[in-house]
N, C-alpha and C positions, 0 to 999 in steps of 0.2 A: 506863422504858432511861434511857441517857445525856442524856439530852435534856429531860428533866425529866416528862415524862411516865410517870406507871406504870401499867402493866398491871394489871388487877384478876388476883386471883389466882385462877393454876387456867384462864385465859384466854391460849389463845393465838393468835397470830395470822398464822395462814398467807398468803403471798402466791397467788394465786389465777393457775390455769398456763390461758393462750390457746392456741389451735393452733398459733397460730405461730410460737409460743414451746418447743410443746412437744421439736422437736428441737434447740434449744440448748440446754434446761435438762436434755435426758436427756443431751447428749453431755460437760457438762460434767461431772455427778455419775458417769457412768461413764468418762468416756477420760480428762477432768483430775482427777479428785477423787483424793486421796492418804491420807496415813496419819493427817489431820487428825481429832481425837475428832467423831463422828458423822457425818461422812460415810464412803461405801463404797468401798474401797480400789479399785485403778484394776482397770478390766475386771471386776468382782464380776459375779456371775450376774443372776438375773431379780428374785431374793429382798432381796436385798440393792441392789440397785439403786434399784428400785422404793422399799424402806424409806426410801433416803436421802432419794428425792426429797417421797413423804409427809412426811418429819418438815419440812420446809420449807415445800410446794406444796400448795396443795388443787387437787380437779378435774384431776389428769391418768391417763388411765386407764392403768392396767398394761399392755391392750393396746397402748398406744403404746409403753411399755417394751418389752414384749416385739418388736415390730413392731423397735425398732433395733436391739434386741442380736442378732435376724437377720441386718441389714442391717452387723453390725458385723465388719470380715474379721477381726480381732485376733481374737474371739471364734471365728468359723468355723474358725482357723486349728487355734484350740487344741483343740476341738470336734469336729473331723475326727481329730486327733492324740491326745484322750484316747480316741475312743470305740476304734479298732482299731488305733492305734499308726503309720497312716498317712498321708500326705502328701492334701490334696485328692483326689476323683479329676478327673483331666481333661477328664471329660463334664457334671463339670456344671458349668450359669454360674457365673459368677464374681460374688460377693455385694455388689461393688459395681454392680450392673446390676438388681439387685434394689433397691438404694436408690434409685438415679437413676428409674428408674417410681413409687414411691411420692411423692406429690404432699401434705406435709406442710400446706400451705395448705387444704384441701381439710378436711371434716367425714368425720371417720372413722367410715364410715357402713357396715354388713354389705354394703348395694348395693355400696358403693364397693370393700372389700377382692374381692368376688366380682368383679367389673370388674378388677381387678389382677390378680388370680389369673386370669383366661382371657387377659389379655392376655398374661401371662407365659406362659402354656402354649402360646398361639399362637406363640411367638415361638420356644418350641423347638423346635417342628415342622416350623419351615417351614427 
């Protein structure tokens, strides 16, 4: 590198993604990234966003990316628009609701996911 320390050939050092930073990392890659080489285009799909993150960070689960994209209002609008040419249906909860419920500081376990799913379902029934 520029600091005089040279990396051994073929070894790339990735930054470790900690749970507290998942949201910020995904946000920066998904929403703020641009046409810079090696970065995903703005609001890229799950694969491109994940690939761009995986080039820089280790240990960030694909599931976290998927979950972030599900709460991205821009992508939700686009998905509804592309799938049937219509605006989002009125009966659906706003996607901002979902992102507010998910606590990114919690470990993302299947038990936690089930609890969140139940909480969302219960809030819709009332």
